[in-house]
One Martini backbone bead per residue (centre of mass of N, CA, C, O) as a GRO file, in nm:
protein
  160
    1MET     BB    1   1.487   5.092   1.263
    2GLU     BB    2   1.431   4.946   0.961
    3THR     BB    3   1.290   4.651   0.834
    4ALA     BB    4   1.288   4.417   0.616
    5ALA     BB    5   1.099   4.225   0.442
    6ASP     BB    6   1.011   3.902   0.437
    7PRO     BB    7   0.994   3.702   0.149
    8PHE     BB    8   0.877   3.438   0.337
    9GLU     BB    9   0.620   3.537   0.398
   10THR     BB   10   0.300   3.452   0.364
   11ALA     BB   11   0.199   3.731   0.242
   12ALA     BB   12   0.428   3.717  -0.001
   13LEU     BB   13   0.272   3.479  -0.117
   14ASP     BB   14   0.182   3.315  -0.426
   15ILE     BB   15  -0.078   3.077  -0.434
   16THR     BB   16  -0.125   2.788  -0.650
   17PHE     BB   17  -0.357   2.541  -0.727
   18SER     BB   18  -0.305   2.231  -0.901
   19ASP     BB   19  -0.438   2.022  -1.136
   20LEU     BB   20  -0.380   1.718  -1.305
   21LEU     BB   21  -0.394   1.611  -1.637
   22ILE     BB   22  -0.355   1.268  -1.738
   23ALA     BB   23  -0.191   1.099  -2.015
   24THR     BB   24  -0.169   0.784  -2.167
   25PRO     BB   25  -0.179   0.510  -2.365
   26ASP     BB   26  -0.364   0.359  -2.122
   27ARG     BB   27  -0.449   0.641  -1.982
   28SER     BB   28  -0.732   0.872  -1.900
   29ASP     BB   29  -0.871   1.143  -1.840
   30PRO     BB   30  -1.201   1.234  -1.905
   31LEU     BB   31  -1.118   1.551  -1.975
   32ILE     BB   32  -0.967   1.426  -2.209
   33ASP     BB   33  -0.913   1.394  -2.514
   34ARG     BB   34  -0.894   1.092  -2.686
   35SER     BB   35  -0.664   1.167  -2.890
   36VAL     BB   36  -0.424   1.167  -2.700
   37ALA     BB   37  -0.403   0.861  -2.640
   38GLN     BB   38  -0.386   0.774  -2.937
   39VAL     BB   39  -0.113   0.920  -3.008
   40LEU     BB   40   0.054   0.784  -2.785
   41LYS     BB   41   0.018   0.497  -2.893
   42LEU     BB   42   0.139   0.548  -3.169
   43LEU     BB   43   0.420   0.631  -3.069
   44ARG     BB   44   0.481   0.364  -2.928
   45ASP     BB   45   0.422   0.156  -3.161
   46GLN     BB   46   0.600   0.306  -3.401
   47HIS     BB   47   0.859   0.442  -3.202
   48ARG     BB   48   0.922   0.352  -2.909
   49MET     BB   49   0.771   0.598  -2.743
   50GLU     BB   50   0.742   0.752  -2.442
   51ALA     BB   51   0.443   0.929  -2.330
   52ALA     BB   52   0.282   1.232  -2.198
   53PHE     BB   53   0.009   1.414  -2.061
   54VAL     BB   54  -0.042   1.768  -1.962
   55GLY     BB   55  -0.286   1.928  -1.769
   56GLU     BB   56  -0.448   2.219  -1.628
   57VAL     BB   57  -0.608   2.288  -1.303
   58VAL     BB   58  -0.783   2.581  -1.177
   59ASP     BB   59  -1.042   2.613  -0.987
   60GLY     BB   60  -1.192   2.397  -1.196
   61ASN     BB   61  -1.023   2.514  -1.442
   62ARG     BB   62  -0.916   2.491  -1.744
   63ILE     BB   63  -0.600   2.544  -1.880
   64ARG     BB   64  -0.544   2.783  -2.144
   65ARG     BB   65  -0.311   2.900  -2.304
   66GLY     BB   66  -0.297   3.187  -2.506
   67SER     BB   67  -0.001   3.103  -2.605
   68MET     BB   68   0.275   3.028  -2.745
   69PRO     BB   69   0.562   2.944  -2.656
   70ALA     BB   70   0.877   3.043  -2.717
   71ALA     BB   71   0.947   2.726  -2.667
   72PRO     BB   72   0.777   2.480  -2.802
   73VAL     BB   73   1.036   2.299  -2.807
   74HIS     BB   74   1.223   2.094  -2.561
   75PHE     BB   75   1.478   2.065  -2.350
   76ALA     BB   76   1.516   1.904  -2.025
   77ASP     BB   77   1.657   1.984  -1.706
   78ASP     BB   78   1.765   2.044  -1.384
   79ASP     BB   79   1.921   2.324  -1.472
   80ASP     BB   80   1.717   2.475  -1.729
   81THR     BB   81   1.430   2.457  -1.579
   82ASP     BB   82   1.133   2.502  -1.492
   83PRO     BB   83   1.022   2.370  -1.203
   84LEU     BB   84   0.724   2.318  -1.279
   85GLU     BB   85   0.769   2.172  -1.545
   86LEU     BB   86   0.945   1.944  -1.428
   87ALA     BB   87   0.729   1.839  -1.234
   88PHE     BB   88   0.524   1.759  -1.445
   89CYS     BB   89   0.703   1.563  -1.599
   90LYS     BB   90   0.773   1.371  -1.356
   91GLN     BB   91   0.476   1.294  -1.302
   92ALA     BB   92   0.414   1.167  -1.590
   93ILE     BB   93   0.724   1.065  -1.610
   94ARG     BB   94   0.842   0.749  -1.520
   95THR     BB   95   1.179   0.645  -1.425
   96HIS     BB   96   1.461   0.411  -1.353
   97LEU     BB   97   1.627   0.534  -1.563
   98PRO     BB   98   1.856   0.699  -1.716
   99VAL     BB   99   1.834   1.048  -1.792
  100SER     BB  100   1.928   1.289  -2.011
  101CYS     BB  101   1.629   1.402  -2.094
  102TYR     BB  102   1.366   1.613  -2.142
  103LEU     BB  103   1.060   1.642  -2.329
  104SER     BB  104   0.868   1.901  -2.511
  105ALA     BB  105   0.517   1.955  -2.636
  106PRO     BB  106   0.274   2.140  -2.758
  107ILE     BB  107  -0.079   2.174  -2.777
  108VAL     BB  108  -0.194   2.358  -3.056
  109LEU     BB  109  -0.457   2.519  -3.142
  110HIS     BB  110  -0.624   2.703  -3.383
  111ASP     BB  111  -0.644   2.958  -3.162
  112GLY     BB  112  -0.347   2.926  -2.993
  113GLY     BB  113  -0.406   2.744  -2.772
  114VAL     BB  114  -0.294   2.559  -2.496
  115TYR     BB  115  -0.390   2.239  -2.396
  116GLY     BB  116  -0.094   2.119  -2.357
  117LYS     BB  117   0.153   1.861  -2.281
  118LEU     BB  118   0.417   1.680  -2.402
  119TYR     BB  119   0.606   1.405  -2.259
  120SER     BB  120   0.949   1.300  -2.244
  121PHE     BB  121   1.241   1.092  -2.296
  122SER     BB  122   1.604   1.055  -2.286
  123HIS     BB  123   1.880   0.813  -2.309
  124ASN     BB  124   2.037   0.987  -2.512
  125ALA     BB  125   2.339   1.170  -2.572
  126ASP     BB  126   2.273   1.219  -2.858
  127ARG     BB  127   2.170   1.494  -3.028
  128GLU     BB  128   2.038   1.371  -3.282
  129ALA     BB  129   1.849   1.175  -3.131
  130LYS     BB  130   1.701   1.394  -2.972
  131ASP     BB  131   1.594   1.548  -3.217
  132GLN     BB  132   1.419   1.315  -3.322
  133ASP     BB  133   1.242   1.289  -3.069
  134LEU     BB  134   1.135   1.580  -3.079
  135LYS     BB  135   0.997   1.557  -3.357
  136LYS     BB  136   0.801   1.332  -3.280
  137LEU     BB  137   0.659   1.489  -3.055
  138ALA     BB  138   0.567   1.730  -3.228
  139MET     BB  139   0.395   1.566  -3.430
  140THR     BB  140   0.205   1.452  -3.217
  141ALA     BB  141   0.094   1.726  -3.122
  142GLN     BB  142  -0.020   1.809  -3.400
  143LEU     BB  143  -0.216   1.575  -3.431
  144ALA     BB  144  -0.380   1.627  -3.178
  145ALA     BB  145  -0.473   1.911  -3.256
  146ARG     BB  146  -0.632   1.830  -3.509
  147LEU     BB  147  -0.829   1.631  -3.370
  148ILE     BB  148  -0.947   1.825  -3.164
  149THR     BB  149  -1.045   2.039  -3.362
  150GLU     BB  150  -1.237   1.857  -3.519
  151ARG     BB  151  -1.415   1.784  -3.273
  152LEU     BB  152  -1.498   2.072  -3.201
  153ARG     BB  153  -1.634   2.139  -3.472
  154ALA     BB  154  -1.840   1.897  -3.468
  155ALA     BB  155  -1.979   1.993  -3.185
  156ARG     BB  156  -2.080   2.229  -3.317
  157PRO     BB  157  -2.326   2.412  -3.402
  158ALA     BB  158  -2.490   2.494  -3.669
  159THR     BB  159  -2.473   2.786  -3.875
  160HIS     BB  160  -2.713   2.989  -4.085
   0.00000   0.00000   0.00000
């Protein structure tokens, strides 16, 4: 009688180790474009909204996702979110207050690659207030993308 392979055997697992690059309004990993911390500070100062950035590094290489995710901005909670994404979010944004949900918005550069994601949280149970917070986070991600793109273009040598 043949036995089925155990799906939890070490050989059956595909393991990838990631390092996270994190930026907040007050601190940023030196590998992250300085525009990210600047827009996070702007979001906090002008809208009283705390947020953080997470970028991923695998095997020493910064990961830029090739295309925009299916749900570019979204609400996340413990029930309906990819566990890895929720872990990234909780690592970047820590709070001791009750959180209604987490919010995320990708920073999508001019070439369509995702530079990383901004994460925030909402303490408000009102859907309309959450929608407003999500719009603010998305606009902040768009501003960061424009600033990063401008800096990348300025850093390229001119071709004649």
